[in-house]
C-alpha positions in Angstrom: 0.0 0.0 0.0 1.3 3.5 -0.8 2.7 5.2 2.2 3.2 8.6 0.6 2.6 11.7 2.8 0.5 13.8 0.5 0.8 16.8 2.8 4.1 17.5 1.2 5.6 17.4 -2.3 6.9 13.9 -3.2 8.8 12.2 -6.0 7.2 9.5 -8.1 8.9 7.3 -10.6 7.4 5.5 -13.5 8.3 3.6 -16.7 7.3 3.7 -20.3 7.6 0.2 -21.6 6.9 -0.5 -25.3 6.7 -3.9 -27.1 5.7 -4.2 -30.7 4.5 -0.7 -30.9 2.3 -1.0 -27.8 2.7 0.7 -24.4 2.2 -1.3 -21.1 -0.3 0.2 -18.7 -1.5 -1.1 -15.3 -5.0 -1.0 -13.8 -5.3 0.3 -10.3 -7.2 -1.8 -7.8 -8.6 0.5 -5.2 -9.2 4.0 -3.9 -10.3 6.9 -6.0 -8.3 5.5 -8.9 -9.9 2.1 -8.9 -10.2 0.6 -12.4 -8.1 3.4 -14.0 -5.2 2.7 -16.3 -1.8 4.1 -15.3 1.8 4.1 -16.2 3.7 1.5 -14.0 5.3 3.3 -11.1 4.9 4.8 -7.7 6.7 6.6 -4.9 10.4 6.8 -4.7 11.4 5.4 -1.3 14.0 6.7 1.1 17.4 5.1 0.7 17.1 3.9 -2.8 18.6 5.4 -6.0 16.1 6.5 -8.7 17.2 3.4 -10.8 16.6 1.0 -7.9 13.2 2.7 -7.3 11.9 2.4 -10.8 13.1 -1.2 -11.1 11.3 -2.0 -7.8 8.1 -0.3 -8.8 7.9 -1.9 -12.3 8.5 -5.3 -10.7 5.8 -4.8 -8.1 3.2 -3.5 -10.6 3.9 -5.6 -13.7 5.7 -8.7 -12.3 8.5 -8.1 -14.9 12.1 -7.2 -14.3 12.9 -3.8 -15.8 16.0 -2.2 -17.2 15.9 1.5 -17.8 17.6 2.7 -21.0 16.9 6.5 -20.9 14.8 9.2 -19.2 11.6 10.4 -20.9 11.3 13.5 -18.8 10.5 15.1 -15.5 6.9 16.0 -15.0 5.5 18.4 -12.4 2.0 17.3 -11.4 -0.7 18.9 -9.4 -3.9 16.9 -8.5 -6.8 18.7 -6.8 -9.6 16.9 -5.1 -12.2 18.3 -2.7 -10.5 16.6 0.2 -6.9 16.6 -0.9 -4.4 18.4 -3.2 -1.3 16.6 -4.3 1.9 18.0 -5.6 4.4 15.6 -7.2 7.4 15.5 -9.3 7.4 12.4 -11.5 10.5 11.1 -13.3 9.6 8.8 -16.2 12.0 6.3 -17.5 12.0 4.4 -20.8 13.2 0.8 -20.7 12.7 -2.8 -21.4 11.1 -5.6 -19.4 12.4 -9.2 -19.3 11.9 -12.4 -17.5 8.7 -14.2 -16.7 6.1 -12.1 -14.9 5.6 -12.8 -11.3 2.7 -11.9 -9.0 1.4 -8.3 -9.2 1.2 -5.9 -6.3 -2.2 -5.9 -4.5 -2.6 -2.4 -5.9 -2.8 -3.7 -9.5 -5.5 -5.9 -11.0 -4.4 -6.1 -14.6 -1.6 -5.2 -17.0 -2.2 -4.7 -20.8 -0.4 -3.3 -23.8 -2.2 -0.6 -25.8 -1.3 1.2 -29.0 -0.7 5.0 -28.5 -4.0 5.7 -30.4 -5.9 3.4 -28.1 -4.6 5.4 -25.1 -5.3 8.8 -26.8 -8.9 7.6 -27.5 -9.6 6.5 -23.9 -12.2 8.4 -22.0 -10.5 10.6 -19.4 -12.3 8.7 -16.7 -10.4 5.5 -17.8 -7.0 7.0 -17.1 -5.3 7.8 -13.8 -4.5 11.3 -15.2 -4.2 13.1 -18.5 -0.5 13.4 -18.0 -0.3 9.9 -19.3 -1.4 11.1 -22.8 1.3 13.9 -22.6 3.9 11.3 -21.6 2.9 9.0 -24.5 3.0 11.9 -26.9 6.5 12.8 -25.7 7.6 9.2 -26.1 6.2 8.7 -29.6 7.7 12.1 -30.5 11.1 10.9 -29.7 11.8 12.8 -26.5 14.5 11.0 -24.6 17.4 11.9 -22.3 20.4 9.8 -21.2 20.5 8.1 -17.9 23.8 9.9 -17.2 21.7 12.9 -16.3 21.2 11.3 -12.9 24.0 11.8 -10.5 23.9 9.6 -7.4 26.1 10.1 -4.4 25.9 8.7 -0.9 27.4 10.7 1.9 28.0 9.2 5.3 28.3 11.9 7.9 29.2 11.5 11.6 26.4 11.8 14.1 26.1 15.3 15.5 24.9 16.8 18.8 21.7 18.7 18.4 22.5 22.1 19.9 19.1 23.5 19.1 20.4 25.4 16.1 
């Protein structure tokens, strides 16, 4: 289950996966997004690199292993509901799936490949968000950035005394 704190901005990660001209989407299983199609992905978790995070999320939601090959883009998303507003930055990767699919996360009921036109023609209520159409248009339009854009560093600092500063 998603443990994201929606009271603050968070980072989401997702993947555009294409096979034979079709894009893989996942169907959400519960909450306000029940039965809506989405790009595989979710919240980036503390302590993992972006690459580790997107591999984990794709595995959880599709059952496949995932290898990112490039970055589609960084998307700023705002979602407003009467009871909640969400601000997120989503980093979408492009990559390949391999292996045999294993069990899906309890958050996902189905996976399916769609042509870009099938996605463009979906009713807006069938999709998790209209940003999916924008992402697919960027993908089919050839937008792509190298993975080397990501710099990962891990810094270990000594414990410090909290002097109240």
